[in-house]
N, C-alpha and C positions, 0 to 999 in steps of 0.2 A: 651390549651383546658382542660376543667374540665373533669377528668377521672372518678371521683366519687362525691358523694354528699358533702364529706368533702372539696373537692377542690372548689365547688360552694359556700360553706359556707364561706371559707376564702376570696374569691373574694367579696362576699356580705358584709362581715364585713368591707372591705376597703371602701365601698361606702355609708354605712349607717351613719347617725348622731348617736351620743352616746345615745341619748334618744330613737331613733327608734330601735337601736341595742338592748338595754336593754329591750324594750317592746317586741320584737320578741323572744328573747332568754330566757326570764325570766320564772321561775316557782314560785309557791307560797312558802312563808316562807323559809325553809332551802333547798328547791329544791330537796328533796330526791326522790320524785316520778318522777320528771323530769329525774333524772339520772337513776333510776331503770327501767323506761320504755324502754330505749335502752338496758340496760344490760340484762333484762329478755329475750328478743328475742335471744340474742347471746348465752344464756345458753341452748337453745333447740337444741339438736343434731339431725342430719338427718341420716337416715339409707337407703341409695340409693339402688335401684335395678339396676342390670347390664344385659347386653345382651338383651336390649329392643330396638326395632326399633324406633328411635326418629328422623329419617331423615326428616319427615314432621311434623312440630310443629305449633301449634296455641295457642295464648294467649287469644283469644276471649272468652267472657262470656256474661251473661246478669245480670242486676240488676233491680228488679221490672219490668221485662219483656223487658227492653231496652237493646239492644245489644251494647256492648262497646268493644274496641280493646284490652283491658287488664283489669285485676281485680284491677285496681289502679284508684281511684277517687281523685279529688281535694277537700280537706277538707275545711269547712268554717273557714276562718280566717279573722280577722278585719284589716281594714286600709291598703290596698295594696298601697295606695298613699304615704305612708311612704317609700316604697321600690323603686318606680319608678313613673315617671310622667304619664305613661299609666295606672297605678293603676289596677283595676280589669279588664279593657278591655284588658290589656296585658296578664293577666292570662287567660281570656276567649279565646284569640287566641291560647294560648298554650294548652288549654284543649280539643281542637277538637279531637273527637274520644272517649271521655270518659265523665263522669258526672262532672260538676262543681257545687259545693255547695257554694252558695253566702251567705255571712254573712249579718245579719241585720245591722251590724256595718261596712258595706262596704263604700268606698268613691265614689262609682259609682251607679247610679240609676239602679234598677233591670231591667227596660225596655231596657236600653242600653246594659246591659250584655247579656240578652237573645237574642237580635238582633245580637250580635257579636259572641257568642260562637259556633254556628253551630252545636250544639248538646244539649242534655238534661241539664237543669239547675234545681237544687233543691234549694229551699230557706230555709235557716236556720232561725228559729224563736225564739225570746225571747217573752214571754207573758207579756204584760204591765198590770199594775194595772187597767188602763182604758181599759175595755174589748171592748168598742166601737172602740178605736184606734187599738187594737189588731185585731179585725174583719176587719177593713179597710185595715190593712197591709196584711192580708191573702187574701182578695179580690183583692188587687193590685197585689200581686205575681201571683195569679191565672190568672188574666186578662193579665198579661205580658207574660204568656206562660210557667211559671215554671211547671214542671211535678211531683214535690213532695214537701212536707214540711218536714223540719228536725227540730223537736222540741228539743231544748236543755233543759235537765231536771236536770242538776247537778250544777246549778248556782242560787239558791234562793238568795244568796248574793255573792258578788265577793270575791274570795280568794285573800288575800293580797299578791301582788307581791312587795316585798320590794324595788326592783330596781326602780319600777315606783314611789313608795312613795318618795324615795330619789330624783328622778328627777322631782317630781311634774308633772308627765306625763300629757300632754294634746295635742290635735291636733294642728299642725301649722295652722295659720289663713287661708291659702289658701285651706285647706281641710275641707270637711263637711261630714255629714252622711245623704245622701238624702233618705235613706230607713227608717230612724228613724222618730219620731214624728216631724211634721212640726215646732213646736215651741221649739224643743230641738234637733236640728240637728248638734250641735257642743258640744264639751265637755267643762264643766266649768273650769275656772282656780281657783284652790284651793290650800291649803297648803299641801295636800297629793297626791292623784291620782284623776285626773278629771274623769277617767273612773269609779272608785269606787263610786264617788259621783253621777254620772249619773245612775249607777245601782240602788243605794239606792233610788233615787228620782222616778224612772220610773218603775222598774221591780217588779213583784209580788212575795213576799216572801211566800205567802199562796198557791202557785201552788200545786195542788194535782192530783191524778189519775182521779178524776171527771172532771177536766179541760181538760183532754185528750178526754173524751167523748164529752165535749162541742166543742172542736176544730174539732173533726170528724163530728159533726153535722152541721158545718157552711161551710164545704168545700167538694168538690168532689175529691180533691187531696189525694193520699196516704200519710200517716203520718209515718215518720221514727223517732223513739225516740232515741236521742243521749245522752249518759252519764250514761248508765247502766253498772254495774259491778257485780251485784248479780243475782243469779238464780231466787230468788223469785220476784225481780223487773222485770226480763225478762218475767215471767209468767203474772205479773200484766199488763205489757205493751201490751201483746198479748190479754189479757182479755178485755182491754179497747180500743181496736180498732187499735192498731199499725199494720202497714204492714211490718215493718222491724225494726231492732235494731242496733245501733252503740255502741259497747263496747268502752267506752271512759272514761278517767279521766281528760278530758279537757287539754290534753297535759301537765299534771303535774301542772296546773295553778289554781286548786281549792283546794281540801283537800290534804295538804301535808301529806304523809304517806299512801295515798290511794294505793290499790293493783295495780301493773303494769297490763296493759291491756293484755299482753301475758299470764299472770297467770289467769286473770278473764275470758278470752275468752272461754275456754272449758266448764266452769260452765254455761255460758249463752247459748252456743250452745246446751248443753244437756237438758236445761230447756224449749226450745221452738222449734216449727217447722217453725218459721218465718225465713226470710233471715237475717243473722247476718253479720255485717261489723265490722271492728275494726280500730282504729287509735292509735297513741301514740308511738313514738320512732322507727318507721320503717325507717331504713336508708340504707337498701340494698334490692335488689331483692330477696335475700335469706330469708330475714325477711318476705317478701310477701309470699314466698313459705311455710314458717313455719305457717303463719296465715291460709293459705288455708288448710294445713294439720290438723290444729286444728279445722277446720270446718267453717271458715269464707268464705263468698261468695266473698268478696272483701275487700280491705283496703282503707283507706283514708290517704292522706299525706298532711300536712300543712306547717310546717316550711321549708322543702326542696324546695317547690314551691316558697315560699317567698325569699329564698336565690337565686334561679335562677332569679327571677324577679329583685331583687336588683343588681345582677351581670350583667345582660344583657337584661333586659326587657323581652318581650314575648319569644324571642329566648332562653334566659336563663331559663325561667320557663319551656319551652318545653324540654330543655336539661335535666332538673331535672327528668321529666317524662320519657324521653327516656333512661336515665341511669338506672332507676329502671326497665323499660321494658327489656332492654338488659340483665341486671343481672338476672332477673326472667327467661328469656328464657334460659340463660346458666345453671342456677340452675336446671330448669326442665329437660333439656337434660341430665345433669350429674346425675340426680336422677332416670331416667327411665320414664319420663312423657312426652308424646307427646302433651297433651292438659291439660287444667285446670281440666277437668273432671277426668283425671287419678290420680290427687293428692288425697291422703287419709291419714287417721291416721296411715296407715302402715309405712309412711315415718318417723314418729317420735316414733314409738313403734316397737321394734325388734320382 
């Protein structure tokens, strides 16, 4: 049995093809940000309170008014079909009780995922150069029953993942991208990275804050802006209609050398009164507790869910989430917190 996420990772690595393994685990260029994301959480020391009644504990909280069983959301990650034949449907079954963020680059149609998850689904959006196609995708996600849009703003171009370039990464022929443009639902086979070529062909490098206003004007769904690490960008997101922010450096897959999310989080929290979430390098429930103490409403986890899916399908993905929930419950009890609301910055500041 996998005791922690590292155990799940090792099991997953045994089941993945070399190309899929490199795609999931890679960061951009020298992968410094990838490594620092994990390290930065571990450097935050906790100052627990004692003699607190923690005999009755709850991890429940809300995000955008939706109640979830723990402050741990499933991050939007691409191509779950590389991990398991059930693809995003397996992840959806595992995500019951929390929010699943579905990627534009999923291998499963948004309608099927919403019907399976049994809980809220947020749709992660890349904005196409063709605004008509972008509008159609937004309308499709809304019609399918998604309850929020997650706009990724840190990818005007794709950061170079050198592992993918060496592998000439593209999707196996049996996998497609049914939420992408109808005439571009597979990745091209090229001499470097098929995903990089797809980004360059279809996605809009001119994306600006005015486009956030445009997006808000064409949908009734709340918009979550993902990819913010600066306090001034957090304020801009709020001014242009965002309902929440995800502090993210794209899992270390975009600008190598970007600030770790654990370091960026308090700057964003201090700059806005929106709900703030965070992803990147969270590998223990204790890291979730640190994020809450820094002011995050919830965290998003990506690679650990993929490891679980690759290790044992939906049961493995659920195991990844259960491990984090169990570790968070333990860390809260040992810190003197009976509920998520009890967690505050006192826990990291003596």
